[in-house]
N, C-alpha and C positions, 0 to 999 in steps of 0.2 A: 521503438523498443519492442522486443518480443517478450511474451509472457515468461519464457524460460530465463531470459536475462533479468527480468524483474524479480523472479523467485530467488535467483542467485544473489542479487543485490540485497534483498530483504534478509536472507539467511546470513550473508556476510555481515550486515549491520548488526543483526542480533548477536552474532558470535563476537564481533569486535567491540561493540558498545554495551551489550547487555541491557540493563534497565534504562539506560540513557539513549537507546537507539531510536526512540520515537521520532525525533526531528529528521534523521536520515531516512527512516522508513516513510515518513509522511511525504518527503520529496519524491521518493520512488513512486508512491501511490498517486501523487498528483500527476507525475509524468505518464503513468499508465492510464489514468483517466483521460488525459489529453490525447494520447496516441491510440489507445485501444478501447476506450469507452468506459462508462460508469459501471456497466455490468461486470467487466473483467476486473476492474479495480475492487469492486465489492466481493468478487470471488476470491481474490487474494486476501482481502481483509478477513473473510471467513476462514479461509484455509490456514492462515497463520494466527488466528484468534487475536488480531491486532486491536480490536475494540477493547477487549478485556485487559490485554497486557500493556497497551500504549495509548489507550483512549483515542484511537483512530476509528471514527464511526463511518459506516457505509453511507453513501449518498443515495437518494431516491433517483431512479432513472428519469431522465428529462430535466433534472436540476442543473442549473448553470450557475457557477460562482462568478461569472463575469458580468 
C-alpha cells in the first residue's frame, strides 16, 4: 500500500461512516503499519487526528503486536 492510497481510504471511510469509521480506519492503519512501518502509520494518525476522533493511538517505534 502507498501512503496516498491510505489517505484516500481513510478519507473515504470518514465520509462514508462518519463517527462509526473507527473500525475501517483501524484496518487501514494496521495495513500501513505492516507495509510502510510504524512511523508512517503514526504520521497518518496525527494528520487525521485519529486518536482524538476514533481512539486510534499511535504506536511507539519498535513496538511489535505479534
